[in-house]
C-alpha positions in Angstrom: 5.2 4.1 109.1 3.9 7.4 110.3 7.1 9.1 108.9 6.5 7.4 105.6 2.9 8.6 105.4 4.1 12.2 106.3 6.8 12.0 103.6 4.3 10.7 101.0 1.9 13.6 101.9 4.6 16.2 101.5 5.7 14.7 98.2 2.1 14.9 96.9 1.8 18.5 98.0 5.1 19.3 96.3 3.9 17.7 93.1 0.6 19.6 93.2 2.5 22.8 93.8 4.8 22.1 90.8 1.8 21.4 88.6 0.1 24.6 89.7 3.2 26.6 89.0 3.5 25.0 85.5 -0.1 25.9 84.8 0.3 29.4 85.9 3.4 29.8 83.7 1.7 28.3 80.6 1.3 30.8 77.8 -2.2 31.8 77.1 -2.7 33.7 73.8 -5.5 36.3 73.9 -6.5 35.2 70.3 -7.6 31.8 71.6 -6.4 28.3 72.4 -5.5 27.6 68.8 -2.5 30.0 69.0 0.9 29.1 70.4 2.5 32.5 70.5 5.4 33.5 68.2 8.1 32.4 70.7 7.0 28.8 70.1 8.4 29.2 66.6 12.0 29.7 67.8 12.3 26.0 68.6 12.3 25.0 64.9 12.5 28.3 63.0 15.2 30.2 64.9 16.8 31.9 61.9 13.4 33.1 60.5 12.3 34.3 64.0 15.5 36.2 64.7 15.3 37.9 61.3 11.6 38.8 61.7 12.0 40.0 65.3 14.1 42.9 63.9 11.8 43.8 61.1 9.3 46.7 60.7 6.5 44.2 60.6 7.4 42.8 64.0 7.7 46.3 65.4 4.6 47.8 63.7 3.5 48.3 67.3 5.8 47.9 70.3 6.3 48.7 74.0 7.6 52.2 74.8 11.1 51.1 75.9 14.1 53.3 75.3 15.4 50.7 72.9 12.2 50.9 70.8 11.5 54.6 70.9 12.8 57.1 68.3 13.7 60.6 69.2 15.6 62.5 72.0 14.2 62.9 75.5 17.1 64.4 77.3 18.5 67.3 75.4 18.5 69.1 72.1 15.4 68.5 69.9 12.8 67.4 72.4 10.5 70.4 72.4 7.6 71.3 70.1 6.7 75.0 70.1 3.0 75.8 69.4 3.3 79.5 70.2 5.3 81.8 72.6 3.3 80.6 75.6 2.6 77.0 74.6 5.1 74.1 74.2 5.0 70.3 74.3 8.1 68.6 75.8 9.2 65.0 75.5 10.3 64.0 79.0 11.6 61.0 80.8 10.1 60.6 84.3 11.6 57.8 86.2 11.2 54.7 83.9 8.4 56.2 81.8 8.3 58.6 78.8 5.8 61.4 78.5 4.5 64.2 76.3 4.0 67.2 78.7 2.1 70.3 77.8 3.3 73.6 79.3 1.5 77.0 79.1 3.2 80.1 80.4 5.8 77.8 82.0 3.3 75.8 84.0 2.5 72.1 83.4 -1.1 71.7 82.1 -1.3 68.0 81.4 1.0 65.0 80.7 0.4 61.7 78.9 2.6 58.7 78.7 4.0 56.9 75.7 2.0 53.6 76.2 2.2 52.2 72.7 4.6 52.9 69.8 3.4 52.7 66.2 6.0 52.2 63.5 9.8 52.3 63.4 11.1 52.4 59.9 10.3 55.9 58.6 8.5 57.5 61.4 6.9 56.7 64.8 3.7 57.9 66.3 2.5 57.0 69.8 -0.5 56.6 72.0 -1.7 56.5 75.6 -4.4 54.4 77.2 -7.4 56.0 79.0 -10.5 54.0 80.1 -10.0 51.2 77.6 -9.4 53.5 74.6 -6.2 54.5 72.9 -5.5 58.1 72.1 -2.9 59.3 69.7 -0.3 61.7 71.1 -0.1 65.0 69.1 3.6 64.9 68.2 5.4 62.2 66.3 9.0 61.5 65.3 10.1 61.6 61.7 13.4 60.1 60.5 13.3 62.4 57.4 13.6 65.4 59.7 15.4 63.6 62.5 13.1 65.5 64.7 9.6 65.8 66.2 6.7 67.2 64.2 2.9 67.1 64.3 1.3 63.7 64.2 -0.5 63.1 60.8 -3.5 65.5 60.5 -2.8 67.4 63.8 -2.6 71.1 64.1 0.7 72.9 64.7 -1.1 75.7 66.6 -3.7 73.8 68.7 -2.9 70.9 71.1 -5.1 67.9 70.9 -4.9 64.8 73.2 -8.4 63.5 72.4 -8.2 61.7 69.1 -9.1 58.0 69.5 -7.2 55.4 67.6 -9.7 53.0 66.0 -9.4 49.2 66.2 -8.8 49.0 62.5 -5.6 51.0 62.9 -4.4 48.2 65.3 -5.6 45.7 62.6 -2.7 46.6 60.4 -0.2 47.5 63.1 -0.7 44.6 65.6 -1.7 41.0 65.7 -4.6 41.3 68.0 -6.6 43.8 70.1 -10.1 43.0 71.3 -12.6 43.4 74.1 -12.2 39.8 75.2 -11.3 39.0 78.8 -9.7 35.7 79.6 -10.5 33.8 82.7 -8.9 30.5 83.7 -10.1 27.6 85.8 -8.4 24.4 86.9 -10.1 22.5 84.0 -10.4 24.9 81.0 -9.9 28.4 79.6 -13.0 30.5 79.2 -13.3 33.4 76.9 -15.8 36.2 77.6 -16.5 38.8 75.0 -18.1 42.2 75.1 -20.3 43.5 72.3 -18.7 47.0 72.3 -17.0 47.6 69.0 -14.6 50.4 70.0 -13.9 49.1 73.5 -10.4 47.7 73.8 -8.8 45.5 76.5 -5.1 46.3 76.4 -4.3 42.9 77.9 -5.4 41.4 74.6 -2.9 43.4 72.5 -0.4 41.3 70.7 2.3 43.8 69.6 3.5 43.9 66.0 2.8 41.6 63.1 3.9 38.3 64.6 4.4 34.8 63.0 0.8 33.6 63.5 -0.7 36.8 62.1 0.7 35.8 58.7 0.9 32.0 59.0 -2.3 31.4 61.0 -2.8 29.6 64.4 0.1 27.3 65.1 -0.7 25.5 68.4 -1.4 22.1 66.8 1.4 22.6 64.2 4.0 23.2 67.0 2.8 20.4 69.1 2.9 17.9 66.2 6.4 18.8 65.0 7.8 18.8 68.5 6.4 15.3 69.0 7.5 14.1 65.5 10.6 16.2 64.6 11.5 13.9 61.7 8.4 14.9 59.7 9.6 17.6 57.4 6.3 18.4 55.6 4.4 21.2 57.5 1.4 19.8 59.3 -1.6 21.6 60.8 -0.8 24.9 59.2 -1.2 26.6 55.9 2.0 26.4 53.8 2.4 29.8 52.1 4.1 28.0 49.2 1.0 26.0 48.6 -1.2 29.1 48.1 -2.2 30.4 44.7 -0.8 33.6 43.4 -4.0 35.5 44.3 -4.1 34.0 47.8 -0.4 35.1 48.4 -1.3 38.6 47.2 -4.4 38.7 49.4 -2.3 37.8 52.4 -0.3 41.0 51.9 -3.2 43.1 50.6 -5.2 42.7 53.8 -3.0 45.5 55.1 -1.2 46.8 52.0 -4.2 47.7 49.8 -5.4 50.8 51.5 -7.8 51.6 54.3 -11.0 50.5 52.5 -14.0 52.0 54.3 -16.3 49.3 52.7 -15.3 46.8 55.4 -17.3 43.6 55.8 -15.4 42.2 58.7 -12.3 42.9 60.7 -8.8 42.3 59.2 -8.0 40.4 62.4 -10.2 37.5 61.2 -8.1 37.0 58.1 -6.3 33.7 57.7 -3.8 32.7 55.0 -5.8 31.3 52.0 -8.8 33.6 52.6 -10.3 35.7 49.9 -9.8 39.4 50.3 -13.3 40.1 48.8 -14.7 38.4 51.9 -13.3 41.3 54.0 -13.8 44.3 51.7 -16.3 45.1 49.0 -15.2 45.9 45.5 -11.4 45.8 45.5 -10.4 47.7 42.3 -8.8 45.8 39.6 -5.5 46.5 37.7 -7.2 48.7 35.1 -8.7 51.1 37.7 -7.2 54.6 37.0 -8.0 56.0 40.5 -5.0 57.6 42.2 -3.7 55.5 45.1 -1.6 56.9 47.8 1.9 55.6 48.3 1.2 55.0 52.0 -0.6 51.7 52.6 -1.7 51.1 49.0 1.3 49.2 47.7 -0.7 46.3 46.3 -3.1 48.4 44.3 -0.3 50.4 42.8 1.6 47.2 41.9 -1.4 45.8 40.1 -1.5 48.8 37.8 2.1 48.0 36.6 2.7 46.4 33.2 5.3 44.2 34.9 2.6 42.7 37.1 -0.2 42.6 34.4 2.0 40.7 32.0 3.3 38.2 34.5 1.3 35.2 35.8 3.8 34.6 38.7 4.8 38.0 40.1 3.6 38.7 43.7 4.9 40.6 46.7 7.4 37.9 47.7 9.0 38.2 44.2 10.8 41.3 45.5 10.3 41.2 49.3 11.2 38.8 52.1 8.4 39.4 54.6 10.7 38.3 57.4 13.0 41.3 57.0 12.9 44.9 56.0 13.3 46.0 52.4 17.0 46.1 51.5 18.6 49.5 51.2 20.8 48.0 48.5 18.9 49.0 45.3 21.1 46.8 43.2 19.5 43.7 44.8 16.2 44.7 43.3 17.8 45.5 39.9 18.8 41.8 39.7 15.2 40.9 40.0 14.2 43.4 37.3 16.9 42.2 35.0 15.8 38.6 35.2 12.9 39.7 32.9 14.4 42.7 31.2 17.7 41.4 30.0 19.3 43.3 27.1 17.2 46.4 27.6 18.6 49.5 26.0 18.3 53.1 27.3 18.4 56.0 24.9 21.1 58.6 24.6 19.3 61.1 26.7 19.0 58.7 29.6 22.6 57.5 29.2 23.8 61.1 29.7 22.5 61.0 33.3 24.7 57.9 34.2 26.4 55.0 32.5 24.5 51.9 31.3 26.2 49.8 34.0 25.0 52.2 36.8 21.5 52.3 35.3 21.3 48.5 35.3 22.1 48.5 39.0 19.6 51.3 39.8 16.2 50.3 38.2 13.9 51.2 41.1 15.3 54.7 41.5 13.9 55.6 38.1 11.0 53.2 37.6 9.7 53.2 41.2 10.6 56.7 42.3 9.9 58.2 45.8 6.6 60.1 45.9 4.9 62.4 48.4 2.0 60.9 50.4 -1.2 62.9 50.3 -2.5 60.8 53.2 0.2 61.8 55.7 1.3 65.4 56.1 3.0 67.0 59.1 4.5 70.3 60.3 7.7 70.8 62.2 7.9 73.0 65.3 7.9 76.7 64.6 7.2 76.1 60.9 4.1 77.0 58.7 5.4 74.7 56.0 3.5 71.5 55.5 5.8 68.5 54.9 4.8 65.2 53.1 5.7 61.7 54.1 7.9 60.4 51.3 7.7 56.8 50.2 8.7 54.8 47.1 5.8 54.0 44.8 5.0 50.4 43.9 3.6 51.4 40.6 6.4 50.3 38.3 6.5 52.5 35.2 8.4 55.0 33.0 8.2 58.3 34.7 8.8 61.7 33.0 12.2 62.2 34.5 13.3 58.7 33.5 12.1 58.5 29.8 14.3 56.4 27.6 
């Protein structure tokens, strides 16, 4: 009997230990208990998750691993020259990557790559210091296949002291806040600090994840795992059910420019929300103000006749948000030709290329690449200012492409 009681006591202790281990391993999302975390989506949406996980959205911010980082750290183009006595060197030290400042051959200061911003066209980086993120002075640009000054930085003066605001994270990540999460045996308690610029890096959710666009999914995932035969999405906003304007607003929260007239943080946006609840006075399609090609895709699109004359056209007409824009321009031409069948180019235009080639290359002429005035940079040992080049989303007839 004594042995039986001992065995029972050990069994109870083992069960308690198992439960404790399960609780400690349970995922807790820094956004709150309504969130399940993107990995929970894999169970039912594996194809979409795998596609999205390789996209620029998902990698809008990322960890500074050698797999994620752009640029060379070991040889060749890994040095930025400020003057004959001053240089910045990209170095790998053990398992970490650094930007190291040297003056007269001596190390002055070194800062790690703690966060990566961007991956498609360029990549800038930041380091953490006392709960603030600071942009590193040199970034990598694919157009150069080399390092150059971070946007707005000097090519002659080194600066490690420019803070990155929370609203930069609001378009490049799924969460960053000043909340601390404490756990107890019975519940999860959230404690917030009323310091607007203060950031707790433990609350950073890298990239634009599933729940950033689809909303909190904890109840949704729990329901469909319990009732897998129910095919209609429960406890989540179905993007297909949204109006055209609501779909546009879901993209425009980040792709309509960095509006200074902010009412509340982009992080609070949920699918189905009205953009005007977040920003004052979003310009309409007739506004003639110049919009930069970087970050202002939606406002440029709304100036296009294609958009104005359509009652259905939205961002998803041309883009799958789960994957990067296709490099195959002909795939976009098929979308254009669905409305512009039988269009004729004049003789001057036809001299540039045949009609069949023109029909497979609409965006090259009607959505040409433009220089960004918002992002400029300088290569090492160069006084020439370079512009970030992006394709405009204002569909139109441009001087070089008149028919």
